[in-house]
C-alpha positions as a printed Julia matrix, in Angstrom:
284×3 Matrix{Float64}:
 -0.05    0.04   0.04
  1.44    3.37  -1.05
  1.81    6.43   1.2
 -0.37    8.16  -1.3
 -3.23    5.76  -0.93
 -3.12    6.01   2.79
 -3.1     9.92   2.82
 -6.91   10.21   2.87
 -7.83    7.19   5.03
 -9.01    7.61   8.68
 -6.15    5.41  10.17
 -7.28    4.11  13.64
 -5.59    5.08  16.83
 -1.87    4.38  16.54
 -1.74    0.61  17.55
 -5.34   -0.58  17.9
 -4.98   -3.05  14.83
 -1.76   -4.56  15.93
 -1.34   -7.98  17.72
  0.34   -7.64  21.31
  3.68   -8.94  22.31
  4.6    -9.55  26.04
  7.77   -7.92  27.62
  9.56  -11.47  27.93
  8.89  -12.22  24.41
  9.96   -8.85  23.24
 13.26   -9.08  25.19
 13.91  -12.79  24.09
 13.4   -11.85  20.4
 15.29   -8.63  20.4
 18.12   -8.81  22.84
 19.14   -5.43  21.97
 20.98   -3.94  24.96
 24.01   -4.02  22.61
 22.57   -2.34  19.61
 22.86    0.48  17.0
 20.24    3.13  17.86
 18.98    5.48  14.89
 16.55    8.29  15.82
 14.22   10.33  13.68
 12.02   13.22  14.55
  8.5    12.72  13.25
  5.37   14.92  13.3
  2.76   13.23  15.46
  0.17   13.36  12.71
  2.42   11.14  10.52
  2.74    8.38  13.21
 -0.57    6.63  12.25
  0.45    6.6    8.73
  3.94    5.13   9.5
  2.58    2.37  11.72
 -0.13    1.46   9.05
  2.39    1.14   6.46
  4.63   -0.97   8.6
  1.62   -3.35   9.34
  0.61   -3.46   5.74
  3.71   -5.24   4.67
  2.81   -8.84   3.86
  6.26  -10.17   4.28
  6.61   -8.95   7.82
  4.94   -8.83  11.26
  4.54   -5.88  13.56
  3.49   -6.4   17.21
  3.02   -3.86  20.02
  4.19   -4.31  23.62
  1.34   -4.72  25.89
  1.34   -4.99  29.66
 -1.94   -5.37  31.71
 -3.84   -4.07  28.81
 -1.82   -0.9   28.32
  0.1    -0.17  25.21
  1.33    3.29  25.97
  3.54    3.96  29.08
  4.66    6.93  31.06
  8.56    7.51  31.68
 10.4     9.94  33.55
 14.35    9.94  33.49
 16.75   11.93  35.69
 20.15   12.53  34.06
 23.26   12.83  36.34
 26.32   14.89  35.51
 29.0    16.73  37.21
 28.77   20.59  37.98
 30.72   21.29  34.77
 28.6    18.98  32.65
 31.65   16.62  31.86
 29.36   13.8   30.56
 27.27   16.21  28.39
 30.5    17.68  26.89
 32.04   14.26  26.33
 28.99   13.15  24.44
 28.54   16.47  22.52
 32.21   16.23  21.31
 31.84   12.53  20.34
 34.49   11.17  22.55
 35.03    7.48  22.27
 34.97    6.61  25.89
 31.95    8.24  27.37
 28.9     7.52  29.05
 25.32    8.67  30.17
 24.03    8.14  33.76
 20.37    8.25  34.34
 17.5     6.93  36.45
 14.48    5.74  34.69
 11.17    5.74  36.56
  8.57    3.55  34.86
  5.51    5.45  36.13
  2.81    2.75  35.4
  4.57    0.17  37.4
  6.49    2.55  39.67
  9.82    0.82  39.16
 13.02    2.85  39.25
 16.09    1.58  37.48
 19.75    3.06  37.28
 21.14    2.95  33.83
 24.64    3.7   32.34
 24.96    3.73  28.65
 28.39    3.62  27.11
 29.88    2.99  23.66
 30.74   -0.44  22.41
 32.41   -1.51  19.18
 31.15   -0.15  15.94
 29.13    2.54  17.18
 26.98    0.21  19.34
 25.23    1.27  22.56
 25.83   -0.86  25.63
 23.21   -0.34  28.49
 23.92   -1.76  31.89
 21.51   -1.24  34.75
 20.25   -2.18  38.11
 16.95   -1.78  39.92
 16.77    0.66  42.75
 13.85   -0.62  44.95
 12.07    1.95  47.01
 14.81    4.47  45.53
 14.63    8.11  44.77
 14.98    8.72  41.02
 16.82   11.93  41.79
 19.44   10.11  44.16
 22.22    7.73  43.22
 22.92    6.63  46.88
 25.95    4.41  47.7
 24.83    1.37  45.85
 24.02    3.47  42.6
 27.42    5.32  43.04
 29.44    1.98  43.34
 27.48    0.62  40.22
 28.42    3.84  38.16
 32.02    3.48  39.34
 32.16   -0.1   38.32
 30.84    0.49  34.88
 33.07    3.6   34.31
 36.09    1.32  35.22
 34.9    -1.49  32.98
 34.83    0.89  30.0
 37.88    2.77  30.92
 36.13    6.14  31.45
 38.39    8.3   33.49
 38.24   11.94  34.61
 34.88   11.69  36.12
 34.09   11.25  39.82
 30.98    9.32  40.53
 30.53   10.97  43.89
 30.45   14.4   41.98
 27.35   13.37  40.07
 24.13   15.41  40.63
 20.75   15.66  38.85
 21.0    18.1   36.06
 18.07   17.26  33.9
 14.52   15.46  34.17
 12.73   14.36  30.93
  9.15   13.06  30.69
  7.31   11.46  27.84
  4.86    8.75  26.68
  6.18    5.6   25.04
  4.87    2.99  22.65
  7.11   -0.02  21.65
  6.8    -2.03  18.56
  8.54   -5.29  17.48
  8.92   -5.55  13.85
 10.22   -8.84  12.09
 11.04   -8.95   8.37
 10.68  -12.68   7.59
 12.17  -12.32   4.08
 15.42  -10.95   5.3
 15.51  -12.42   8.68
 15.78   -8.81  10.2
 14.2    -8.0   13.68
 14.16   -4.53  15.09
 12.57   -2.89  18.2
 10.91    0.55  17.52
 10.0     3.1   20.28
  7.84    6.16  19.83
  8.14    8.75  22.22
  5.52   11.59  22.37
  4.69   14.35  24.84
  8.21   15.29  25.41
  9.07   17.32  28.41
 12.24   18.64  29.95
 13.27   20.47  33.16
 16.39   21.06  35.03
 17.55   19.21  38.04
 15.05   17.13  39.63
 12.2    18.68  37.64
 10.52   21.53  39.75
  6.96   21.98  38.44
  7.43   25.56  37.35
 10.43   24.53  35.27
  8.95   22.13  32.77
  9.09   23.0   29.15
  7.08   20.84  26.73
  7.59   19.99  23.11
  4.43   18.56  21.7
  4.97   19.47  18.05
  7.09   16.44  17.36
  7.87   12.88  18.35
 11.08   10.89  18.7
 11.05    7.45  16.7
 14.09    5.32  17.52
 15.01    2.08  15.66
 17.03   -0.17  17.75
 18.61   -2.94  15.46
 21.83   -4.16  14.11
 24.17   -2.21  11.91
 22.02   -2.88   8.77
 19.09   -0.36   7.83
 15.84   -2.13   8.55
 12.25   -1.85   6.83
 11.0     0.54   9.44
 13.64    3.11   8.45
 12.88    2.9    4.87
  9.32    3.78   5.5
 10.63    6.8    7.61
 12.53    8.0    4.62
  9.76    7.59   2.41
  7.58    9.72   4.91
 10.25   12.58   4.69
 12.27   11.75   7.97
 15.98   11.43   8.12
 18.25   10.11  10.92
 19.22   12.86  13.27
 21.66   13.11  15.96
 19.58   13.66  18.97
 19.64   12.48  22.57
 17.06   13.41  25.25
 19.93   14.38  27.42
 22.01   16.2   24.82
 19.28   18.38  23.38
 17.1    18.52  26.41
 19.54   20.17  28.62
 20.1    22.91  25.9
 16.35   23.48  25.89
 15.83   23.4   29.58
 19.05   25.29  30.41
 19.57   28.18  28.01
 23.16   29.05  27.39
 24.29   25.41  27.49
 26.44   24.54  24.33
 24.46   22.84  21.58
 27.45   21.01  19.97
 26.36   18.18  17.64
 22.69   18.68  18.72
 22.13   22.03  17.19
 20.04   20.9   14.2
 17.81   18.66  16.54
 17.43   21.57  19.11
 16.4    23.9   16.18
 13.71   21.49  15.05
 12.51   20.85  18.7
 12.42   24.62  19.22
 10.27   25.17  16.03
  7.85   22.65  17.34
  4.83   23.73  19.26
  5.69   24.19  22.95
  4.3    25.63  26.21
  5.5    25.87  29.78
  2.88   24.32  31.98
  2.21   23.88  35.74
  3.18   20.8   37.9
 -0.04   19.03  37.12
  1.03   18.27  33.48
  4.45   17.34  34.51
  3.24   14.44  36.51
  1.9    12.49  33.43
């Protein structure tokens, strides 16, 4: 089915027509903690068209993550860095030995995980994490700092003191996760669709939230080869963009921060519809 033929159709809500996939099955089929991540900025009104095209391919299957009847989930992440933003600068300058430190709060299940993302071979991302039961997402604590120190040592990341890490940015968004399998080519990918993006400095005080609703981030997590989902994104006018919620979000939430390699992404996000809202919205 062509893009043109879908343009005038009333496409049902994002994932209503897709079969579900459970978390264990998703993780088992796409063990992608070591992977290549490619990101695309997509206007929210193009998302139904993208998903409909993905599902219409007769040589593939597309399923949506479903947990307890939910297909969309709320996330909040707190990013940690030093006072001088050493981790942000290392990422923006593309240093080989670098990492990102964040807690991720799964709002629907109230689970909190500490994650450290570093660089592997051939541009892969390596994510290592531990659960923080009953933890404060904005506090690393002794166990968290020891974990960060161990990961930094493992990946030979030097010059950053884990004890100096403090919360510098909070992000909030809604996520839908798809699993796509191209049977003909034997390619599998995990696709995340993040909407209702919000950023705030530090722990995320209510009055500091800035929202970017005019665009969505579609991230394709797969091996080095380009997968069918990306071909469709290209057909819909999207191109890969260098963006991270931490990299671009800190520039948006903290004016004066160097844009570095994220300047194009920041410009596109800033041109999207945005409003500053009260604390009630930030809790979504």
